[in-house]
N, C-alpha and C positions, 0 to 999 in steps of 0.2 A: 490528539496526543500521539496516536499510533501512526498518523499519516506520514510523518517525516521518516520514520523507520521503514515503512513499507515502500515509499517512493525511492528512498536511497537504495534499498535492497533490489528493487526492480531495475533501477538504473545501473547498478553495479553488475547485476546478472546479465543485462542486455549489452553491456559494453564489449563483450567478447564477440558478438555477432557482427558479421560483415554485411549489414544491410543499411540502406539510407537512414539518416538521422530522423527524418520525418516518420518513417515506419517504426523506429525504436520508440519515438515519442508516443505514437498512437498505441502501440502494444503496452508500453509502461503505463499509460493513462488508464486504459481499460482494465489491465491486470490490477493496478493499484486500487481502482474504484471497487472492484469485486472483492479483493482481499480486505480492504478497510471495512467494508460493510459486513463481511463475514466474521471479522474479528470483533467488531463493535458490540454485537449482541451478547456474546459470552462474557466479554469484559465488563459490560454494564451490569451483569447479573451478580458480580462479585460484591459481597456486602461492603458498604461504605464507599464504593467507587462512584456511585451516582451522586453523592453529595459533593465530591471533588469536581466532577464535570459539571 
Protein backbone atom coordinates (compact mmCIF):
# COMPACT_ATOMS: atom_id res chain seq x y z
CA UNK A 1 0.00 0.00 0.00
CA UNK A 2 2.85 2.40 0.73
CA UNK A 3 5.09 0.98 -1.98
CA UNK A 4 3.68 3.11 -4.80
CA UNK A 5 4.12 6.34 -2.85
CA UNK A 6 7.68 5.53 -1.84
CA UNK A 7 8.81 4.43 -5.31
CA UNK A 8 7.19 7.45 -6.96
CA UNK A 9 8.85 9.77 -4.47
CA UNK A 10 12.23 8.14 -5.01
CA UNK A 11 11.88 8.38 -8.78
CA UNK A 12 10.84 11.99 -8.64
CA UNK A 13 13.70 12.85 -6.30
CA UNK A 14 16.28 11.10 -8.46
CA UNK A 15 15.00 12.63 -11.71
CA UNK A 16 17.09 15.75 -11.15
CA UNK A 17 20.39 13.85 -10.98
CA UNK A 18 22.57 13.60 -14.07
CA UNK A 19 23.68 9.99 -13.64
CA UNK A 20 22.91 6.97 -15.85
CA UNK A 21 19.41 5.52 -15.62
CA UNK A 22 20.73 2.17 -14.42
CA UNK A 23 22.34 3.88 -11.42
CA UNK A 24 19.12 5.77 -10.66
CA UNK A 25 17.21 2.48 -10.84
CA UNK A 26 19.61 0.81 -8.42
CA UNK A 27 19.55 3.72 -5.97
CA UNK A 28 15.76 3.99 -6.12
CA UNK A 29 15.38 0.25 -5.61
CA UNK A 30 17.60 0.06 -2.56
CA UNK A 31 16.24 3.27 -1.04
CA UNK A 32 12.62 2.20 -1.64
CA UNK A 33 13.22 -1.20 -0.08
CA UNK A 34 14.71 0.31 3.06
CA UNK A 35 12.05 3.01 3.41
CA UNK A 36 9.14 0.61 2.81
CA UNK A 37 10.34 -1.77 5.50
CA UNK A 38 11.03 1.12 7.87
CA UNK A 39 7.50 2.47 7.41
CA UNK A 40 5.71 -0.88 7.46
CA UNK A 41 6.36 -1.66 11.12
CA UNK A 42 4.93 1.54 12.61
CA UNK A 43 1.99 1.54 10.19
CA UNK A 44 1.06 -2.05 11.11
CA UNK A 45 0.98 -1.10 14.80
CA UNK A 46 -1.88 1.37 14.23
CA UNK A 47 -5.06 -0.19 15.63
CA UNK A 48 -7.28 -1.62 12.90
CA UNK A 49 -4.74 -1.43 10.09
CA UNK A 50 -3.69 -5.05 10.43
CA UNK A 51 -7.24 -6.19 9.62
CA UNK A 52 -7.22 -4.19 6.38
CA UNK A 53 -3.87 -5.55 5.26
